[in-house]
C-alpha positions as CSV (number, residue, x, y, z in Angstrom):
1,G,-0.1,-0.1,0.3
2,S,1.0,3.7,-0.4
3,F,1.7,6.2,2.3
4,S,-1.4,8.8,2.6
5,P,0.7,11.6,4.8
6,K,-1.3,13.1,7.8
7,P,-3.1,16.7,6.8
8,T,-2.3,20.3,7.8
9,T,-3.5,23.3,8.6
10,V,-1.3,25.8,6.5
11,Q,-1.5,29.7,6.1
12,V,-0.8,31.3,3.1
13,M,1.0,35.1,2.9
14,R,0.2,37.2,-0.7
15,V,1.4,40.2,-0.6
16,E,1.3,42.5,-3.4
17,T,3.2,45.1,-4.9
18,D,2.1,48.9,-6.9
19,E,2.7,47.2,-9.7
20,G,0.8,44.3,-9.8
21,I,3.8,41.7,-8.6
22,E,2.4,39.1,-6.1
23,G,4.8,37.6,-3.8
24,V,3.1,34.0,-1.9
25,C,4.8,31.7,0.9
26,T,3.2,29.4,3.5
27,V,3.0,30.3,7.1
28,A,4.9,27.7,9.1
29,Q,2.8,27.6,12.1
30,E,4.5,24.9,13.8
31,T,7.6,27.2,15.0
32,L,5.9,30.5,14.8
33,G,2.5,30.2,15.2
34,P,-0.5,31.7,13.4
35,L,-0.5,35.0,12.2
36,T,-2.9,36.6,14.2
37,E,-5.0,40.1,12.5
38,R,-2.8,42.4,14.9
39,T,0.5,40.8,13.9
40,L,-0.6,42.0,10.1
41,E,-1.5,44.9,10.9
42,Q,1.8,45.7,12.9
43,L,3.4,44.8,9.5
44,K,1.2,46.6,7.2
45,L,2.5,50.2,9.4
46,L,6.0,48.8,8.9
47,V,5.5,48.0,5.6
48,V,3.3,49.1,3.3
49,G,4.8,51.9,1.2
50,Q,8.3,50.8,0.7
51,N,10.6,49.4,-1.6
52,P,10.2,45.2,-2.1
53,L,13.2,44.9,-3.3
54,D,14.9,46.6,-0.3
55,R,14.6,42.8,1.5
56,E,17.8,43.6,3.2
57,R,16.3,46.5,4.4
58,L,13.2,45.7,5.3
59,Y,14.4,42.7,7.5
60,Q,16.3,44.4,9.9
61,K,13.7,46.7,10.3
62,L,11.6,44.2,11.4
63,H,13.8,42.6,13.0
64,T,14.7,45.3,15.6
65,G,11.2,44.6,16.7
66,T,11.8,41.2,17.8
67,R,14.9,42.2,19.7
68,W,13.1,45.2,21.2
69,I,9.3,46.1,21.0
70,Y,7.3,43.6,20.5
71,Q,7.4,40.4,18.4
72,S,8.9,36.7,18.7
73,P,12.4,35.8,16.5
74,G,11.4,34.7,13.5
75,W,8.4,36.9,12.8
76,A,8.2,37.9,10.0
77,G,10.1,35.1,8.3
78,A,6.6,34.9,5.8
79,F,7.1,37.8,4.5
80,D,10.6,38.1,4.4
81,N,10.0,34.7,1.7
82,C,7.4,36.7,-0.2
83,L,9.7,39.5,-0.5
84,W,12.2,36.9,-2.3
85,D,9.1,35.8,-4.4
86,I,8.9,39.5,-5.3
87,A,12.3,40.1,-6.5
88,G,12.5,36.3,-8.8
89,K,9.0,37.5,-10.5
90,A,10.4,40.8,-11.1
91,A,13.7,39.6,-12.1
92,N,12.2,37.0,-14.1
93,M,14.7,34.2,-12.2
94,P,13.6,31.3,-10.0
95,V,15.1,32.6,-5.7
96,Y,17.5,29.6,-6.5
97,A,18.8,31.9,-9.1
98,L,19.3,35.0,-7.3
99,L,20.6,33.5,-4.8
100,G,23.5,31.7,-7.1
101,R,23.0,28.7,-7.7
102,V,25.5,26.6,-7.7
103,R,23.9,23.2,-8.5
104,D,21.1,21.6,-10.4
105,S,19.6,19.4,-7.6
106,I,20.9,18.6,-4.1
107,P,20.2,14.9,-2.1
108,A,17.5,15.8,0.9
109,Y,15.9,13.9,3.8
110,F,13.2,12.8,5.1
111,N,12.4,12.8,8.3
112,I,9.6,10.0,9.4
113,R,7.8,9.1,11.8
114,G,5.0,6.1,13.0
115,E,3.1,4.7,15.8
116,T,4.6,0.9,15.0
117,K,7.7,-0.2,13.3
118,E,5.6,-1.3,9.9
119,E,4.2,2.2,9.7
120,A,8.2,3.3,9.9
121,A,8.9,1.5,7.7
122,K,6.4,1.7,5.8
123,H,6.7,6.2,5.7
124,A,10.3,5.0,4.8
125,R,9.1,3.6,2.0
126,Y,6.9,6.0,0.6
127,A,10.3,8.6,1.1
128,V,12.0,6.3,-1.2
129,S,9.0,6.6,-3.7
130,E,9.1,10.2,-3.5
131,G,13.1,10.4,-4.4
132,F,14.9,11.2,-1.1
133,V,18.4,9.3,-0.8
134,A,18.1,8.9,2.9
135,V,16.0,9.3,5.9
136,K,16.2,9.7,9.2
137,D,14.1,9.2,12.0
138,H,13.5,10.5,15.9
139,F,12.7,7.4,17.4
140,Y,13.4,7.1,21.6
141,H,12.7,4.0,22.3
142,S,15.3,1.3,24.3
143,I,18.2,0.4,22.3
144,Q,16.8,-2.7,21.4
145,E,13.9,-1.9,20.6
146,N,14.9,0.9,18.5
147,I,17.9,-1.8,16.8
148,E,14.4,-3.3,15.9
149,W,12.7,-0.3,14.1
150,F,16.3,0.8,12.1
151,E,16.3,-3.3,10.6
152,A,12.8,-3.3,10.0
153,I,13.4,0.6,7.2
154,R,17.1,-1.0,5.7
155,D,14.9,-4.1,5.4
156,A,11.6,-1.6,3.8
157,V,14.1,1.0,1.9
158,G,17.2,-1.7,0.7
159,R,20.5,-0.9,1.0
160,D,21.4,2.0,-0.7
161,I,19.6,4.7,0.9
162,D,21.4,6.1,4.2
163,I,19.9,6.1,7.2
164,M,20.6,8.2,9.9
165,H,18.9,8.3,13.3
166,D,18.3,11.9,15.5
167,A,18.3,10.2,19.0
168,V,19.0,14.1,20.8
169,A,21.5,13.1,23.5
170,I,19.8,10.1,25.0
171,Y,22.1,7.4,24.9
172,T,25.7,7.8,26.2
173,F,28.7,6.6,24.7
174,E,29.2,2.7,24.6
175,E,24.9,3.1,24.0
176,A,25.7,4.8,20.4
177,I,28.2,2.5,19.3
178,R,25.7,-0.4,20.4
């Protein structure tokens, strides 16, 4: 069978210039929380009428508010992403080219999850079927149970896929070697 990711709520920010170019991006609610009407109103007061291509100046202006006045870190990240989208559209270039593209592709890993080792293996197979060349977990079971989960994942994805384990310092040195 196939793996189906769980649905999530996503906010989308749209920033339109007076020349009709629209920057669009998603808002990372997991880290920043949802954008509120108050936050959006504050953002509008600070940026309406500004040149959207002055990204660094606007970033510094909004970051000052983060450090000293009114918002938690990262609050204007989505807005900054919209400005990059506007810049790419204005230059008729993808944003990665504006940033100085070095390569045409880059390998990436996928964070897998699952309530059972079978679900984790299925999730890993799904990641590989989508083109990921590595998978990473955040399992916090006993050492022996984690080993069993790794073996199930290895069996599911084969020998050519890298498997990473992010244990966040739960092991002693000897346990990590095991």
